[in-house]
C-alpha positions as CSV (number, residue, x, y, z in Angstrom):
1,M,-260.3,-65.0,-176.5
2,V,-256.8,-64.7,-174.8
3,D,-254.4,-66.8,-176.9
4,G,-252.1,-67.8,-174.1
5,R,-252.4,-71.1,-172.0
6,L,-254.8,-71.2,-168.9
7,Q,-252.9,-71.2,-165.7
8,V,-254.4,-71.4,-162.2
9,F,-252.6,-70.5,-159.0
10,A,-254.3,-70.6,-155.5
11,G,-253.6,-68.8,-152.2
12,T,-253.6,-70.6,-148.9
13,S,-257.4,-70.0,-148.0
14,H,-259.0,-73.4,-149.2
15,P,-256.5,-75.9,-150.7
16,A,-259.2,-78.5,-150.7
17,L,-261.6,-76.7,-153.0
18,A,-258.6,-75.4,-155.1
19,A,-257.6,-79.0,-155.6
20,A,-261.2,-80.1,-156.6
21,I,-261.5,-77.3,-159.2
22,M,-258.2,-78.6,-160.8
23,G,-259.6,-82.1,-160.7
24,E,-262.6,-81.0,-162.5
25,L,-260.3,-79.3,-165.1
26,E,-257.8,-82.2,-165.3
27,A,-254.8,-80.0,-165.0
28,P,-252.0,-79.2,-162.3
29,L,-252.3,-76.3,-160.2
30,G,-249.7,-73.7,-160.8
31,R,-246.5,-73.6,-158.7
32,A,-246.2,-70.8,-156.1
33,I,-244.6,-69.9,-152.9
34,V,-247.3,-68.5,-150.8
35,G,-246.3,-67.9,-147.1
36,R,-244.6,-65.7,-144.8
37,W,-241.2,-64.1,-144.2
38,K,-239.6,-64.5,-140.7
39,N,-240.7,-60.8,-140.1
40,G,-244.5,-62.0,-140.5
41,E,-244.9,-60.2,-143.9
42,T,-246.7,-62.1,-146.5
43,R,-244.2,-63.8,-149.2
44,V,-245.6,-64.6,-152.9
45,K,-243.6,-66.1,-155.8
46,L,-245.1,-67.6,-158.8
47,E,-242.8,-70.3,-159.9
48,E,-244.4,-70.6,-163.4
49,N,-243.9,-68.5,-166.6
50,V,-247.1,-66.9,-167.2
51,R,-246.0,-64.2,-169.9
52,G,-249.1,-64.1,-172.2
53,S,-250.9,-66.6,-170.1
54,D,-254.7,-66.4,-169.2
55,V,-254.3,-66.5,-165.5
56,F,-256.8,-67.2,-162.8
57,I,-255.8,-66.8,-159.1
58,F,-258.1,-68.5,-156.6
59,Q,-258.6,-67.1,-153.2
60,T,-261.9,-67.4,-151.0
61,L,-261.8,-64.8,-148.5
62,C,-262.2,-66.6,-145.0
63,E,-260.6,-66.3,-141.7
64,P,-258.0,-64.7,-141.2
65,V,-259.7,-62.5,-143.8
66,D,-257.4,-59.7,-144.1
67,H,-254.4,-61.8,-144.6
68,H,-256.1,-63.7,-147.4
69,I,-257.0,-60.7,-149.0
70,F,-253.5,-59.6,-149.0
71,E,-252.4,-62.9,-150.4
72,L,-254.8,-62.4,-153.2
73,L,-253.5,-58.9,-154.0
74,L,-249.8,-59.8,-154.1
75,M,-250.6,-62.9,-156.3
76,I,-252.5,-60.5,-158.6
77,D,-249.6,-58.0,-158.6
78,A,-247.1,-60.7,-159.1
79,A,-248.9,-62.1,-162.0
80,R,-249.3,-58.6,-163.7
81,R,-245.6,-57.7,-163.2
82,A,-244.8,-60.9,-164.9
83,S,-246.9,-60.1,-168.0
84,A,-249.8,-62.3,-167.6
85,A,-252.1,-61.6,-170.7
86,R,-255.2,-61.6,-168.4
87,I,-255.7,-62.1,-164.7
88,T,-259.1,-63.3,-163.2
89,A,-259.5,-63.3,-159.3
90,V,-261.7,-66.2,-158.6
91,I,-263.3,-65.3,-155.3
92,P,-266.0,-67.8,-154.3
93,Y,-266.8,-65.8,-151.0
94,Y,-266.3,-62.0,-151.3
95,A,-265.6,-60.8,-147.8
96,Y,-267.0,-57.4,-146.3
97,A,-270.0,-57.7,-148.6
98,K,-272.4,-56.8,-145.7
99,Q,-270.5,-53.5,-145.6
100,E,-271.6,-52.4,-148.9
101,K,-273.4,-49.1,-147.7
102,K,-273.0,-46.7,-144.6
103,T,-275.5,-47.2,-142.1
104,T,-274.5,-44.7,-139.9
105,G,-272.0,-41.5,-140.1
106,R,-268.2,-41.9,-140.1
107,E,-268.4,-45.5,-141.4
108,P,-266.3,-47.0,-144.5
109,I,-267.9,-48.7,-147.4
110,S,-265.6,-51.5,-147.0
111,A,-267.0,-53.7,-150.0
112,K,-266.1,-50.9,-152.4
113,L,-262.8,-50.5,-151.0
114,L,-261.9,-54.0,-151.3
115,A,-263.0,-54.0,-155.0
116,N,-260.7,-50.9,-155.7
117,L,-258.0,-52.6,-154.1
118,I,-258.3,-55.8,-156.4
119,T,-258.8,-53.6,-159.3
120,T,-255.6,-51.6,-158.6
121,A,-253.7,-54.8,-157.8
122,G,-254.1,-55.7,-161.5
123,A,-257.2,-57.8,-161.9
124,D,-259.0,-57.8,-165.3
125,R,-262.1,-59.5,-164.0
126,V,-263.6,-61.2,-161.1
127,L,-265.5,-64.6,-160.7
128,T,-267.5,-64.9,-157.4
129,I,-270.5,-66.7,-156.2
130,D,-273.7,-65.3,-154.5
131,L,-272.5,-61.6,-153.3
132,H,-274.5,-60.7,-150.2
133,A,-275.5,-57.5,-151.9
134,P,-275.7,-57.9,-155.9
135,A,-274.8,-54.1,-156.3
136,I,-271.3,-54.9,-155.4
137,E,-271.0,-56.0,-158.9
138,G,-271.3,-52.2,-159.6
139,F,-268.4,-51.5,-157.3
140,F,-266.0,-52.7,-160.0
141,D,-265.0,-51.0,-163.0
142,I,-263.9,-54.4,-164.5
143,P,-266.2,-57.2,-165.7
144,V,-267.6,-59.3,-162.8
145,D,-269.0,-63.0,-163.4
146,H,-271.4,-63.5,-160.6
147,L,-272.6,-67.1,-160.3
148,R,-275.5,-68.4,-158.2
149,A,-275.4,-71.6,-156.3
150,T,-279.4,-71.9,-156.0
151,S,-279.5,-74.4,-158.8
152,L,-276.9,-76.7,-156.9
153,L,-278.9,-76.4,-153.6
154,A,-282.3,-77.0,-155.2
155,R,-281.1,-80.2,-157.1
156,H,-279.8,-81.3,-153.9
157,V,-282.9,-80.8,-152.0
158,L,-285.1,-82.5,-154.7
159,R,-283.0,-85.7,-154.3
160,Q,-283.6,-85.6,-150.6
161,T,-287.0,-85.1,-150.2
162,T,-290.4,-85.9,-152.2
163,E,-292.8,-83.7,-149.7
164,E,-294.1,-80.5,-150.5
165,I,-291.6,-77.7,-149.8
166,V,-292.3,-74.3,-148.6
167,S,-289.4,-72.0,-149.4
168,V,-288.8,-69.3,-146.9
169,S,-287.1,-66.0,-147.1
170,P,-285.5,-64.9,-143.7
171,D,-285.7,-61.3,-144.6
172,A,-287.2,-59.1,-147.3
173,G,-284.0,-58.8,-149.0
174,G,-283.7,-62.5,-149.8
175,V,-287.1,-62.9,-151.5
176,A,-285.7,-62.8,-155.2
177,R,-283.2,-65.7,-154.1
178,T,-285.8,-67.6,-152.2
179,E,-288.2,-67.3,-155.1
180,D,-285.7,-68.9,-157.5
181,F,-285.2,-71.6,-155.2
182,R,-289.0,-72.1,-154.8
183,K,-289.3,-72.1,-158.7
184,R,-286.8,-75.0,-159.0
185,T,-288.2,-77.1,-156.0
186,G,-291.9,-76.6,-156.4
187,G,-294.2,-75.5,-153.5
188,S,-295.1,-72.3,-151.9
189,L,-293.2,-69.1,-150.6
190,A,-293.0,-67.7,-147.1
191,I,-291.2,-64.7,-145.8
192,I,-290.0,-63.6,-142.3
193,S,-289.9,-59.8,-141.4
194,K,-286.9,-59.1,-139.6
195,I,-285.1,-56.0,-138.1
196,R,-281.4,-55.7,-136.9
197,P,-281.2,-53.3,-133.9
198,E,-277.5,-53.4,-134.2
199,A,-274.8,-55.3,-136.0
200,D,-275.1,-59.2,-135.8
201,V,-278.3,-58.8,-133.8
202,T,-281.5,-60.0,-135.0
203,E,-285.1,-59.5,-134.0
204,S,-287.7,-61.6,-136.2
205,L,-291.0,-60.1,-136.3
206,G,-293.4,-62.5,-138.0
207,V,-294.1,-65.1,-140.9
208,V,-295.8,-64.1,-144.2
209,G,-297.1,-67.3,-145.8
210,D,-298.6,-70.8,-144.9
211,V,-296.2,-73.1,-143.3
212,D,-298.5,-75.3,-141.1
213,G,-297.7,-78.9,-141.6
214,K,-295.2,-78.4,-144.3
215,T,-291.6,-78.9,-144.7
216,A,-289.8,-75.5,-144.7
217,Y,-286.6,-74.7,-146.2
218,I,-284.8,-71.5,-145.2
219,V,-282.7,-70.2,-147.9
220,D,-280.0,-67.7,-147.4
221,D,-276.9,-66.5,-148.8
222,M,-274.9,-67.1,-145.8
223,I,-274.8,-68.3,-142.4
224,S,-272.6,-66.4,-140.0
225,T,-273.5,-66.2,-136.3
226,G,-276.5,-68.4,-136.9
227,G,-278.8,-66.0,-135.1
228,T,-281.2,-65.2,-138.1
229,L,-281.6,-68.9,-138.8
230,V,-282.5,-70.0,-135.4
231,L,-284.9,-67.0,-134.9
232,A,-286.6,-67.9,-138.3
233,A,-286.6,-71.6,-137.2
234,E,-288.5,-70.6,-134.1
235,R,-291.1,-68.6,-135.8
236,L,-291.7,-71.5,-138.2
237,R,-292.2,-73.8,-135.4
238,E,-294.6,-71.6,-133.9
239,R,-296.6,-71.3,-137.0
240,G,-296.6,-75.3,-137.3
241,A,-294.1,-76.0,-139.6
242,R,-293.6,-79.9,-139.5
243,H,-289.8,-79.9,-140.6
244,I,-287.3,-77.2,-140.9
245,H,-284.3,-77.1,-142.9
246,C,-281.8,-74.8,-144.3
247,A,-280.1,-74.3,-147.6
248,A,-277.4,-71.5,-147.9
249,T,-274.5,-70.8,-150.1
250,H,-271.7,-69.6,-147.7
251,G,-271.1,-71.7,-144.4
252,I,-269.0,-69.0,-142.5
253,F,-270.2,-70.5,-139.0
254,A,-268.4,-67.7,-137.1
255,A,-268.0,-68.1,-133.3
256,D,-270.3,-70.6,-131.8
257,A,-272.8,-70.7,-134.5
258,L,-272.3,-74.5,-135.1
259,E,-273.4,-75.1,-131.4
260,V,-276.1,-72.6,-131.8
261,I,-277.5,-74.5,-134.6
262,N,-277.1,-78.0,-133.0
263,R,-279.4,-76.9,-130.2
264,S,-281.9,-75.4,-132.5
265,E,-285.1,-76.4,-134.2
266,I,-283.3,-76.9,-137.2
267,E,-282.8,-80.3,-138.4
268,H,-280.7,-80.2,-141.2
269,V,-278.4,-77.4,-143.0
270,I,-277.0,-77.6,-146.3
271,V,-274.1,-75.4,-147.4
272,T,-271.5,-75.3,-150.3
273,D,-267.9,-75.5,-150.0
274,T,-267.2,-71.8,-151.0
275,L,-265.7,-71.8,-147.3
276,P,-263.7,-74.5,-145.5
277,M,-265.5,-76.0,-142.5
278,P,-264.4,-74.7,-139.1
279,D,-262.5,-77.3,-137.2
280,H,-264.5,-76.7,-134.0
281,G,-268.2,-77.5,-133.1
282,P,-270.7,-80.2,-133.9
283,R,-271.4,-80.9,-137.7
284,K,-273.8,-83.6,-137.5
285,K,-276.6,-81.4,-138.8
286,I,-274.3,-79.8,-141.6
287,S,-274.1,-81.2,-145.2
288,T,-271.8,-79.7,-147.8
289,I,-272.1,-79.9,-151.7
290,S,-269.2,-78.6,-153.9
291,V,-269.1,-75.7,-156.3
292,A,-266.1,-77.1,-157.8
293,P,-267.6,-78.4,-160.9
294,M,-269.4,-75.0,-161.6
295,L,-266.3,-72.9,-160.9
296,A,-264.3,-75.2,-163.1
297,E,-266.8,-74.7,-165.8
298,A,-267.0,-71.1,-165.4
299,I,-263.0,-70.7,-165.5
300,M,-263.2,-72.8,-168.8
301,R,-266.0,-70.6,-170.4
302,I,-264.2,-67.4,-169.3
303,H,-261.0,-68.8,-171.0
304,K,-262.8,-69.7,-174.1
305,D,-265.0,-66.5,-174.0
306,L,-268.2,-68.4,-173.9
307,S,-271.3,-67.2,-172.3
308,I,-271.5,-67.8,-168.3
309,S,-275.4,-67.5,-168.3
310,A,-275.7,-71.1,-169.5
311,L,-274.7,-72.1,-165.8
312,F,-277.7,-70.6,-164.1
313,T,-280.2,-72.9,-165.9
């Protein structure tokens, strides 16, 4: 265990979640200047003594993504140069996670490059939630504590309904996540086969499993443009699903996703607050649950060198 005191600093990406985490920890957020110089360059200065401390730097990687990444890197570098004993990057949503492999020639593997940048900046470990590709853990040469939000989503759903649920994976890659959700909520499993002819374009092929007359929950790690979600809902309606909902960890809601969802067959969407809600588009179908208690508990467990696995039960 690091002997130094626990200190948490935050970038500018999601002040509401940072404040909620500190509320759970019953401690003040570390004082820091995080902004811009007049020439447009990012300015960072930690205004606390961190020598020998166990430092946690919070930054979720929402829009503007690249700017928030650079804020994170500079804050890590500042803590390292100020002789922090250990630095943990707390990144609820890890950007570039869909770019974890090459799909054609002459493409970067952006998720790996970001991992290299975080490590080179001086982070000793990373705390994140529901990576789009779990293999990204292996891109780091430092420990990664990879939390899952499935238990939070499942508990929320069980409080909202007493009906039999069919848990639906929107593609083959999400089956393990959806099966975990199904075990926690009961009911059956269905899978939608899907292809992507090009980036951010989805073609749904069919549904494997019985959804007729049932309440369906589409389970996913993120909602970006909403295209996958809406196509899945259409296929479920065609197969006779009575109610269609969605439970996802990261609500990106890019472009006009909120409007697309509002016009769709989907009745209700549950996401966590790993990302701030966009300030545009209708939200009447969207509910948000907080990951602050889970992140606060994980931070305290890391600080005390306790197991993180207990958070997954």
